[in-house]
N, C-alpha and C positions, 0 to 999 in steps of 0.2 A: 774502519770501525775499530769500537774502543775495548773491547773483551769484557766488558760486563754484559750480564743478563737480566732479564726481566723477572721478576719473581711471580708466581704465579698470584698470589693476592695482588699484586696490582693490575694485573690483567680481570679479574673477578670485580674489584673495585669500580674498573673503566667501565666494564658491562653492565654492573647493575647502574652505576651513574647513566649509559646511554639508552636503557630501556627501562621506560617508565613503566611502571605497575601498580596494582591496587596492592598487591602482595612486598613488593621491597619500597613504597613508600616514604613509610615514616624512619626507615632504616638505611634508606638510601643516601650516597654522601652528598653534600650540597658544595664540598671540598676536600679535596685529599693532598696530603705533600707526600711526596717521594724524596727519596735520598738514596744516595750510593753508599752501600755499605758491605764489605767483603766481597767485591768486584759484583754487586750484584744492587740493581734498584728495586729499593724494598719501600712500602707503605711505611708513613711515619705517624702511627695509631694518635699519638696525641696531640696533634697540630689538625687532625681532620673536623671536619663539619658535617654533622650528619641534619640531614633534613627536618628532622624532629628538635634539634637542638634551637632552629631558628624562634625567636618569639619567648624562648625559655632562658638558655644557660646563654646566648648570643642575641644580640639585639640588631646587629647591623655586621652582615657578612661582607661585605666589603672593607668597612674599619676595621675587621678582625681579621681578615688577610695582611692590610697595610700592617697592622701593628706586629701579628707573628711574623712576618718577612723582615721587619724593621731591629725587632730583636732577634734575628737568628742570627747567629753567627758563621754559617756555614751555606755554601749554595742547597737549590732545591729545584724539584720539579712542582709546579701547581696544577691540578686538575682543577678547575673551576667550572661548575654547572651555573654557567652566566642568564641571568633575566633580563631581558632588553627590548625594548620600544622602537619601530621605527615608524615613518608617518602614517603606514598602514594598519600595522600591530603587533603585538605582544610575541615575543618569540624567545627560545631559551635553547642554546647550543652549548656544546663542549668546548672549552679552551685548557690548552695546555700553554704553562709559562714556566721557561728556564728562567729561576732565581740567581742570580750572582752578582754580589754587590760591588761596585768598583773596589771597596777598602780590601775585598779578601784576596788571600794570594793567588797570584796565576797560576798555580799549577793542578789547584782547588779548579779555578775556572775551566781550565783545558779538560781536565777530566769530564765535566759536565757539557761541553761543547761536543766534544767524542762522542759522550753518550746520547744526546740530543736523538740522533738520527736513528738510533737501537731500539729507543722508546717510542718514538713517533713510529715508526715502521709496526710496531706491535699495538698501537693505538688506532686503529682505523676507522674515520669518520670523526674526527677532528674540524669544528668549524674554522679555529684559528690558530695558531703557534707564535708565541712572541718571546723574546728572548728580552730581558728586563734585568739594567743596571742599577739604577736608579728609579727609587721610589715616586717620583715624581709625576713619572710617564702614567704611573697606576692611579694615582691620586686623584688626578682632575677625570680620568677615565676618558680622555680624547683618542689617547692612543687606541687604547681598545674598541671602544666606538668604532674609530674609523678602519680598522681592521674588519669590523663584524659587520660593518657594511657604511655606504655612505648616505641613507636614510635615517642615520640611528639618532635619535633623539634621546633617550633617557637609557641609563645602564643600571641595573638593582635600585631602582627606582630615585637615582638621581639625574637631575638634566644637564645633559653632554653641552659644553661650554662648544661654541664652533671652535675649529683648528684654529691652533696659534697661526697658521697660515694665510689664511683665510682671511 
């Protein structure tokens, strides 16, 4: 146990993302970043993307995520409402990503690793949890697609190239 708490705003954000209703449709987050501050996992408001932002201030959610992480100087958790297609149907699921760039200090990475279990225990209903240290594993969507299922052919409108080992 890491000794960090999960802020109520994080849980509210998660519940709004999980429950798709007409009332919360536009105001619901598509992508939310959480950071540890003052021994608490908190919502990073400036890095979130709302559903209503897509097509206006944000053209490509996935590309925006990559750029946000690339320019970030610290670890974070990302809650991502991912849209994807399988060979049979379109789906949407919540994915939690722990981002800790390889170049960041070990202490920072250890704090996030120790806190990930606390956060995951609070966020019931996640489809996938991923630890990412290198943007290459997110850019081509292969790793994410493999975690979502073996029959995933498209993630956020991007065709998924088959596994590097296939």
